[in-house]
N, C-alpha and C positions, 0 to 999 in steps of 0.2 A: 716820810714817814712811814715804815712799812709796819703793817697791821698782824704782824705775825708774832709767835712768842714773845704776846703779851697779857695779863692777868687783868680780865674785864670784870666791871661789876656793872650789871646794865636792871636800871629799878623796871619796873613792870613787866619782867621780862617771861613772863607766862602767855603769853598771846599777842596777834597783832603785829606790828613793829618791832618791837621788843622779841619778839620770839621770832623773829623772821633776820633781825640782828645777830642774836645768839647763834642762832641757824650755821649762815655763814662767819661769819666770826671761829663759830668753833671749829667750821672748815679748812679755815687757814693756820689752824694749829696752835691757837690760841687757849688759854683757860678760861672759861667762863663762868662767873655766877650770876646767877640770873634771883629777883626778890619780887611778891607780889604778895597780895592780901590772900589770895583763894587757896586755899591747901591742893585742893583738888588740882587745880590750874597748872597748880607748880610742879604737883607730881605725874600730869600725864604731860608735860613738859621733858620732866628726866627721861619716861617714858621714847617719847619719841627720840631725843636726842641725849643716849647712851654718856654718859660722861659728865655731862653738864650737874652744875650743883646750884644747887638752888636754897634759897632761906627763908622765911616766911616773912615777912614785915613791913611797914604801912608809915611810908613818907609824910604821911600828915599829924605822926604821933613823935615830938620830937623824943621820947624814952624810947624808943624802939630803931630810930636813926640811933641813940649812944650805943643801944644796944649788938645792932648791926655793923657799927663801927669796930668796937671791942670785939666782934666774933671774925668777923672778915681781915680784919689788920694781925690777929693772933694766927690766925688759920691760911693765909694770902698772905703775907708780908709781902709779895713781889705788885700786888696790886699799883698798878699805877696807869688805868685808862677808869674812867667813873663815866656810864651814860646815862644822862637821867631823862629816863623815857618816862615815868608813871607819869598818868595821866587820866581825868577824866570829862568828858563832853556830854553836854546835857540840850538836852533843844526844853528851853525853859523858858514861860509865859509869865513874865512878870506882871500880867494882872492878875495872876491867880495868888492866896496865900501861900507862903511862904515861911518855915520859921527863920528865925534869924541868923540862925547857927547853920541850920540846911540852907539856907541862899546863896554862902559864903563857903560851899563844902569843895568847889574847885580851885577858891582861892589856898584853900589849907595844901592840898594835893599838890598843885601846878602849879602853884608859885614858895609857897612857904616851902613846899619840898624839897625839891633842886636847890633854894637859898643853904636853908638848912643841912639836907646831906654835901654841897662845898663847903662850908663853914666847918663841917665835922671832919671831914676829911681831906682838907685841902693841907695839914699841916704832915700828912702821911705822903700824899700825892707828891708836894714838895722837894721832899728828898730822893726820888723817881727821875732818874732817867728818863729825858723822851716823853714827861707824864700828858697826859690828854682830858681833859673835860668835854663831853659832849653834851651842849642841853637842846632838847627835842621842844620847840615852841611848833609853829604851825604859818600857814601861806597867812591864815586869820589874825595874826600878830601885826600883818601890813594892813588891812580892809578887815572889818568885825564881820560876823557873819549873825542878822538883827535876833533869829534865832536861839542864838546859842552867843548873848553877851556876856557870861559869866567867864564862860568859857574864853571867850577871845579878845576880854581884856587881862586875865591873866596870861594870855600869848604873847599879847603887846607889852606887858611887862615884864615879860621875862625877856624876848628881845634888848629891850633897855639896860635891864640887871647884866645880861652876855657882853655887852657891848663894854659896859664900865668893869665887870669883871675881867673883859682883856685888857685893859689897859692897866689896870692894876697889878695885874701879873704877869706884865712884861718886862724880861729877865729873869724870870725864877725858875724857866724852863718849863711849866707847862702851861703846856699848848688850849686855847679855847677852841672850840669848835661851835654854831650855832647849825643847826638841820629844825630848816622851816620845811614841814611834807606839806604838799597840797591833798587835797579829798585823796584819800588812799583806801582802798578794796580790806579790809576789815572788821570783824568782828560787831566791834565797838561804832563803826558806820552804819550798817546795816539794820545793827539792832535799834539806834536810834534814831537814824535817818533816813530809814530803808523807803517811806514813801516822800521825802523832797529830794532824794538822791535817784529815784526812778527813771531813766531815760538818759542819766546823767553818765560819762564817763569819765572815769576816776583810776587812778594809778597802781599798776599793781604793786603790791609791799614788794615784790621778789625784783622788780625792777625796781621802786624806789631805794630799797635798800643795797643793791649794786650799785648805782650810781652813786652814794651817799657817801662806802667804802673807798671809792675811785677817788671824789671829791679829798677827801680827808689825804688817803695814800698823793695826790695831788698837792698836796700843800693849802686848799681853801680852806678858811675859816668861816664864810659864809656857803650855808649848799641850799640852795632854793629849784628843788628839781620840779620840771613842770609847769603847770600854771601858779607853784609860786614863785615864780622869776617874774611874772606877768601879776600878781599881787604886788610886791614889791614896787613894780616899777609903776603902776596903776594909781597907785596909794602915794606916792610922788609927786604925778601931772595931772590926775582925775577921781582924788579921791570920792569926791558925791559923785560923781558918774556911778565909778564901782558900788559903793554901799547900795546904790540904789539898783543896781542890777541884782544884787546877790540879796536884796530885800523881795525883790521879784519873782526868784527865782524858787522861794518858799510858795508863794502864794500858789494856790488849787485852780487848776487850769479850768475852764467853762467846757 
């Protein structure tokens, strides 16, 4: 599959991995539509990448997804690629008091969002030749990061869902790819986990996206750059050891 001359919808495309995907895919001659909740970030992305299309939308809101579908399929009927990238990751201490709705916020965005987006857009994608769905999970889908318990759980669930989706869509012409990034240099990582990540090497977002696009064009359906491949292997071979290593990595040094 060549990632050129396609019409691509990227959720959470105004910053981080989503914005870099938009940048590199637009440079290949694709039509790119990004979504996000923050209008200021969307406007900034459009100024940075002239020709980019942006729509304010929230994947955690079913009505917002319905409206997005109506807008996109009317204005961009050639849509053939959906990249479910929108997500939030929190440094969450379960000893603290969290409201029953707030504590599951990551479930609504990271898991329910992609499931609902696919359910809404799948009938259209099945009409398009060489359609593509990319679900962005995480290396933490294979071994959880204890200080991000809800995030890790959502990515494990998304990994499982993506495997089932791929089997169910066999023969439809819709290809299903999972991208599981390792820790990547993004505003999210530095904003929420700056203390924990000090002194640790993380992947450059440009390198991550370059490897991702090469993997998709090379026919891979499970893309696990850098340490994510190690996490996947260790999650099978020695899950307890890897979990303890991640837990120890977040403890203050004496």
